[in-house]
C-alpha beads as a LAMMPS data file, in Angstrom:
LAMMPS data file: protein, C-alpha beads

242 atoms
241 bonds

1 atom types
1 bond types

-500.0 500.0 xlo xhi
-500.0 500.0 ylo yhi
-500.0 500.0 zlo zhi

Masses

1 110.0

Atoms # bond

1 1 1 26.286 110.206 273.284
2 1 1 28.378 110.467 270.056
3 1 1 32.036 108.917 269.597
4 1 1 34.527 110.177 266.954
5 1 1 35.735 107.711 264.368
6 1 1 38.981 109.652 264.687
7 1 1 41.854 107.890 265.604
8 1 1 44.220 109.581 268.435
9 1 1 46.775 110.147 265.942
10 1 1 44.713 111.878 263.935
11 1 1 42.907 114.603 266.519
12 1 1 46.851 114.785 267.595
13 1 1 48.301 115.359 264.285
14 1 1 45.495 116.529 261.386
15 1 1 47.832 116.751 258.644
16 1 1 48.546 113.221 257.047
17 1 1 52.133 113.753 256.222
18 1 1 52.926 115.210 259.763
19 1 1 50.802 111.895 261.176
20 1 1 53.102 109.657 258.799
21 1 1 56.226 111.130 260.385
22 1 1 55.040 110.683 263.593
23 1 1 54.341 107.041 263.000
24 1 1 58.047 106.307 261.363
25 1 1 59.421 108.036 264.864
26 1 1 57.635 105.490 266.665
27 1 1 57.183 102.531 265.189
28 1 1 60.958 102.106 263.126
29 1 1 61.652 99.829 266.889
30 1 1 59.483 97.954 265.841
31 1 1 61.246 96.911 262.449
32 1 1 64.532 96.308 264.073
33 1 1 63.142 93.843 266.399
34 1 1 61.630 91.038 264.196
35 1 1 63.072 87.804 264.111
36 1 1 62.666 85.088 261.670
37 1 1 62.726 81.159 261.699
38 1 1 65.641 78.975 260.525
39 1 1 66.783 78.168 257.829
40 1 1 70.443 79.832 258.068
41 1 1 71.159 82.591 255.259
42 1 1 74.318 82.094 253.639
43 1 1 76.745 84.424 255.525
44 1 1 78.533 85.531 251.795
45 1 1 74.839 86.115 250.753
46 1 1 73.962 88.484 253.643
47 1 1 77.092 90.350 253.253
48 1 1 76.852 90.719 249.339
49 1 1 73.550 92.268 250.107
50 1 1 75.321 94.814 252.591
51 1 1 77.552 95.720 250.146
52 1 1 75.181 95.884 247.242
53 1 1 72.858 98.629 249.375
54 1 1 75.441 100.494 251.125
55 1 1 74.489 98.965 254.167
56 1 1 78.470 98.518 254.850
57 1 1 78.891 101.886 254.383
58 1 1 80.168 102.704 250.913
59 1 1 78.087 100.401 247.736
60 1 1 80.738 98.318 246.642
61 1 1 79.057 96.402 243.254
62 1 1 82.567 94.181 242.629
63 1 1 82.587 93.106 246.380
64 1 1 79.337 92.206 246.159
65 1 1 79.035 90.571 243.237
66 1 1 82.289 88.284 244.379
67 1 1 80.505 87.451 247.445
68 1 1 77.376 86.421 245.466
69 1 1 79.429 84.121 243.389
70 1 1 80.834 82.492 246.539
71 1 1 77.364 82.005 248.007
72 1 1 75.654 80.542 244.971
73 1 1 78.505 77.861 244.725
74 1 1 77.069 75.966 247.443
75 1 1 73.531 75.912 244.606
76 1 1 71.134 76.731 248.040
77 1 1 68.194 78.357 247.105
78 1 1 68.180 81.976 247.965
79 1 1 71.622 82.409 246.656
80 1 1 70.473 80.800 243.626
81 1 1 67.538 83.155 243.222
82 1 1 69.485 86.318 243.931
83 1 1 71.667 84.841 240.970
84 1 1 68.395 84.849 238.933
85 1 1 67.800 88.553 240.357
86 1 1 71.206 90.021 239.160
87 1 1 70.778 88.644 235.790
88 1 1 67.413 89.816 235.125
89 1 1 68.422 93.585 235.175
90 1 1 72.169 93.621 235.296
91 1 1 72.615 94.274 238.795
92 1 1 75.898 93.992 240.593
93 1 1 77.681 94.247 237.601
94 1 1 76.343 91.082 236.371
95 1 1 75.318 91.209 232.571
96 1 1 71.653 91.634 232.204
97 1 1 70.469 88.230 230.708
98 1 1 66.849 87.657 231.099
99 1 1 66.416 84.722 229.564
100 1 1 69.156 83.245 231.996
101 1 1 67.645 84.879 235.074
102 1 1 64.049 83.346 234.312
103 1 1 65.932 79.691 234.006
104 1 1 67.732 80.027 236.814
105 1 1 64.520 80.909 238.537
106 1 1 62.615 78.153 237.845
107 1 1 64.802 75.671 238.643
108 1 1 64.647 77.407 242.817
109 1 1 61.254 79.054 242.843
110 1 1 59.271 75.966 244.744
111 1 1 62.052 76.243 247.135
112 1 1 62.057 79.871 247.754
113 1 1 58.237 79.502 248.026
114 1 1 58.290 77.133 250.681
115 1 1 60.644 78.802 252.860
116 1 1 58.688 82.178 252.039
117 1 1 55.734 80.770 253.179
118 1 1 57.518 79.541 256.287
119 1 1 57.961 83.156 256.956
120 1 1 62.071 83.467 255.971
121 1 1 62.232 87.158 255.189
122 1 1 64.655 86.958 252.629
123 1 1 62.691 84.435 250.651
124 1 1 59.317 86.598 251.089
125 1 1 61.407 89.604 249.754
126 1 1 62.916 87.027 246.645
127 1 1 59.139 86.024 245.882
128 1 1 58.238 89.825 245.348
129 1 1 60.892 90.080 243.104
130 1 1 59.951 86.544 241.168
131 1 1 56.112 88.397 240.772
132 1 1 57.701 91.715 240.029
133 1 1 60.052 90.435 237.301
134 1 1 58.981 87.350 235.602
135 1 1 61.467 85.131 237.519
136 1 1 59.364 81.933 238.194
137 1 1 55.984 83.371 238.332
138 1 1 53.989 85.389 235.570
139 1 1 53.951 89.094 236.795
140 1 1 51.363 90.142 239.568
141 1 1 52.440 93.619 240.869
142 1 1 49.489 93.008 243.446
143 1 1 51.101 89.501 244.773
144 1 1 54.609 91.365 244.287
145 1 1 53.353 94.110 246.930
146 1 1 51.981 91.465 249.262
147 1 1 55.344 89.695 249.478
148 1 1 57.657 92.858 249.970
149 1 1 55.361 94.202 252.693
150 1 1 55.458 90.718 254.584
151 1 1 59.085 90.715 254.394
152 1 1 59.226 95.146 255.328
153 1 1 57.392 93.946 258.142
154 1 1 60.002 92.029 259.487
155 1 1 62.597 94.554 258.849
156 1 1 64.043 93.265 255.550
157 1 1 65.820 96.491 254.299
158 1 1 65.269 95.456 250.416
159 1 1 61.920 94.395 251.121
160 1 1 61.136 98.261 252.751
161 1 1 63.297 99.917 250.130
162 1 1 60.616 98.087 247.316
163 1 1 57.826 99.312 249.105
164 1 1 59.057 102.596 249.141
165 1 1 59.663 102.461 245.312
166 1 1 55.754 101.037 244.763
167 1 1 53.933 103.470 247.054
168 1 1 55.515 106.369 244.852
169 1 1 55.316 104.617 241.655
170 1 1 51.710 103.244 242.312
171 1 1 52.400 99.493 241.133
172 1 1 50.380 97.460 242.922
173 1 1 49.557 99.467 245.377
174 1 1 47.745 102.754 246.319
175 1 1 50.052 105.725 245.390
176 1 1 51.018 107.649 248.278
177 1 1 53.840 109.838 248.582
178 1 1 53.995 109.747 252.626
179 1 1 53.711 105.614 252.580
180 1 1 56.700 106.572 249.978
181 1 1 58.576 108.575 252.296
182 1 1 57.765 105.909 255.019
183 1 1 59.135 102.938 253.612
184 1 1 62.120 104.749 252.786
185 1 1 62.867 106.289 255.884
186 1 1 63.386 102.417 257.275
187 1 1 65.623 101.397 254.202
188 1 1 67.762 104.481 254.717
189 1 1 68.422 104.486 258.266
190 1 1 69.701 100.913 257.735
191 1 1 71.845 102.725 255.442
192 1 1 70.758 101.885 252.025
193 1 1 72.184 104.306 249.624
194 1 1 69.314 104.696 247.378
195 1 1 66.517 105.449 249.498
196 1 1 68.758 107.669 251.528
197 1 1 68.902 109.557 248.023
198 1 1 65.117 109.653 247.244
199 1 1 64.338 110.755 250.599
200 1 1 66.312 113.899 250.136
201 1 1 64.416 114.414 247.215
202 1 1 61.128 114.205 248.886
203 1 1 62.371 116.414 251.427
204 1 1 63.945 119.261 248.969
205 1 1 60.591 118.898 246.904
206 1 1 58.311 118.397 250.144
207 1 1 56.424 115.642 248.498
208 1 1 54.999 113.578 251.283
209 1 1 56.395 115.020 254.194
210 1 1 56.812 118.997 254.863
211 1 1 59.398 120.812 252.581
212 1 1 62.768 120.502 254.855
213 1 1 66.215 121.456 253.266
214 1 1 68.673 120.599 256.413
215 1 1 66.684 116.870 256.277
216 1 1 67.305 117.052 252.900
217 1 1 70.789 118.122 252.848
218 1 1 71.540 115.264 255.545
219 1 1 70.150 112.571 253.603
220 1 1 71.809 113.783 250.746
221 1 1 75.256 113.751 252.310
222 1 1 74.610 110.149 253.973
223 1 1 74.098 108.787 250.279
224 1 1 76.875 110.547 248.747
225 1 1 79.208 109.046 251.451
226 1 1 78.167 105.856 250.042
227 1 1 78.980 106.388 246.363
228 1 1 75.795 107.799 244.911
229 1 1 76.584 109.918 242.026
230 1 1 73.365 111.397 242.142
231 1 1 73.256 112.541 245.629
232 1 1 76.581 114.007 245.305
233 1 1 75.517 116.260 242.480
234 1 1 72.012 116.666 244.308
235 1 1 74.287 117.857 247.217
236 1 1 76.206 120.264 245.226
237 1 1 73.572 121.743 244.083
238 1 1 72.227 122.548 247.415
239 1 1 75.585 123.914 248.946
240 1 1 75.440 126.205 245.533
241 1 1 72.287 127.333 246.975
242 1 1 73.277 128.334 249.927

Bonds

1 1 1 2
2 1 2 3
3 1 3 4
4 1 4 5
5 1 5 6
6 1 6 7
7 1 7 8
8 1 8 9
9 1 9 10
10 1 10 11
11 1 11 12
12 1 12 13
13 1 13 14
14 1 14 15
15 1 15 16
16 1 16 17
17 1 17 18
18 1 18 19
19 1 19 20
20 1 20 21
21 1 21 22
22 1 22 23
23 1 23 24
24 1 24 25
25 1 25 26
26 1 26 27
27 1 27 28
28 1 28 29
29 1 29 30
30 1 30 31
31 1 31 32
32 1 32 33
33 1 33 34
34 1 34 35
35 1 35 36
36 1 36 37
37 1 37 38
38 1 38 39
39 1 39 40
40 1 40 41
41 1 41 42
42 1 42 43
43 1 43 44
44 1 44 45
45 1 45 46
46 1 46 47
47 1 47 48
48 1 48 49
49 1 49 50
50 1 50 51
51 1 51 52
52 1 52 53
53 1 53 54
54 1 54 55
55 1 55 56
56 1 56 57
57 1 57 58
58 1 58 59
59 1 59 60
60 1 60 61
61 1 61 62
62 1 62 63
63 1 63 64
64 1 64 65
65 1 65 66
66 1 66 67
67 1 67 68
68 1 68 69
69 1 69 70
70 1 70 71
71 1 71 72
72 1 72 73
73 1 73 74
74 1 74 75
75 1 75 76
76 1 76 77
77 1 77 78
78 1 78 79
79 1 79 80
80 1 80 81
81 1 81 82
82 1 82 83
83 1 83 84
84 1 84 85
85 1 85 86
86 1 86 87
87 1 87 88
88 1 88 89
89 1 89 90
90 1 90 91
91 1 91 92
92 1 92 93
93 1 93 94
94 1 94 95
95 1 95 96
96 1 96 97
97 1 97 98
98 1 98 99
99 1 99 100
100 1 100 101
101 1 101 102
102 1 102 103
103 1 103 104
104 1 104 105
105 1 105 106
106 1 106 107
107 1 107 108
108 1 108 109
109 1 109 110
110 1 110 111
111 1 111 112
112 1 112 113
113 1 113 114
114 1 114 115
115 1 115 116
116 1 116 117
117 1 117 118
118 1 118 119
119 1 119 120
120 1 120 121
121 1 121 122
122 1 122 123
123 1 123 124
124 1 124 125
125 1 125 126
126 1 126 127
127 1 127 128
128 1 128 129
129 1 129 130
130 1 130 131
131 1 131 132
132 1 132 133
133 1 133 134
134 1 134 135
135 1 135 136
136 1 136 137
137 1 137 138
138 1 138 139
139 1 139 140
140 1 140 141
141 1 141 142
142 1 142 143
143 1 143 144
144 1 144 145
145 1 145 146
146 1 146 147
147 1 147 148
148 1 148 149
149 1 149 150
150 1 150 151
151 1 151 152
152 1 152 153
153 1 153 154
154 1 154 155
155 1 155 156
156 1 156 157
157 1 157 158
158 1 158 159
159 1 159 160
160 1 160 161
161 1 161 162
162 1 162 163
163 1 163 164
164 1 164 165
165 1 165 166
166 1 166 167
167 1 167 168
168 1 168 169
169 1 169 170
170 1 170 171
171 1 171 172
172 1 172 173
173 1 173 174
174 1 174 175
175 1 175 176
176 1 176 177
177 1 177 178
178 1 178 179
179 1 179 180
180 1 180 181
181 1 181 182
182 1 182 183
183 1 183 184
184 1 184 185
185 1 185 186
186 1 186 187
187 1 187 188
188 1 188 189
189 1 189 190
190 1 190 191
191 1 191 192
192 1 192 193
193 1 193 194
194 1 194 195
195 1 195 196
196 1 196 197
197 1 197 198
198 1 198 199
199 1 199 200
200 1 200 201
201 1 201 202
202 1 202 203
203 1 203 204
204 1 204 205
205 1 205 206
206 1 206 207
207 1 207 208
208 1 208 209
209 1 209 210
210 1 210 211
211 1 211 212
212 1 212 213
213 1 213 214
214 1 214 215
215 1 215 216
216 1 216 217
217 1 217 218
218 1 218 219
219 1 219 220
220 1 220 221
221 1 221 222
222 1 222 223
223 1 223 224
224 1 224 225
225 1 225 226
226 1 226 227
227 1 227 228
228 1 228 229
229 1 229 230
230 1 230 231
231 1 231 232
232 1 232 233
233 1 233 234
234 1 234 235
235 1 235 236
236 1 236 237
237 1 237 238
238 1 238 239
239 1 239 240
240 1 240 241
241 1 241 242
């Protein structure tokens, strides 16, 4: 007697894009049920990130900046590493200053790494940033991807966002449009405006997922409501098409 080496999902859903969509639907609840150990993360830092991503319902970089500065006043490692992150590329209306970002990161990277190894998802995400943007670590795209994946598996929104990015570009992982869609979906459902826009593009182009203009329109709308200018332009273009 011989046995098939195909999984049940491969038999039921032979099309890979459809199979990934199936996994999104049935695995998504797992990402919202994960917990992480203490220490508690500064509430101002949490709110800062939510305003930055659009999880609050709208992106407000200035509000995010103010809250991050409040969080960093206590000089805890996670908030300080976030200060390094925003200076790295000029996020949240901070000026881009790579040298300053690296100096700040060097001062806390050992503490951040210890927390990451202890299972704190925010620290794991920041370790991904450290390796991706040379903040206290030499650049290592594979290591960055590994840390992003650990954080994303715990439901970290920006880590899922970045997992989508790196699978789309093939940076440190295999290039895979369907996996980009999978991870962007996790972040988009949490309210992150940029993955909402990226996901809409994938549905409009039929990349990694079946072409679906209604889904594209819906995700463009969600992103546009949060203030994403590119999503607003794309939505107008789709509406003009009828």
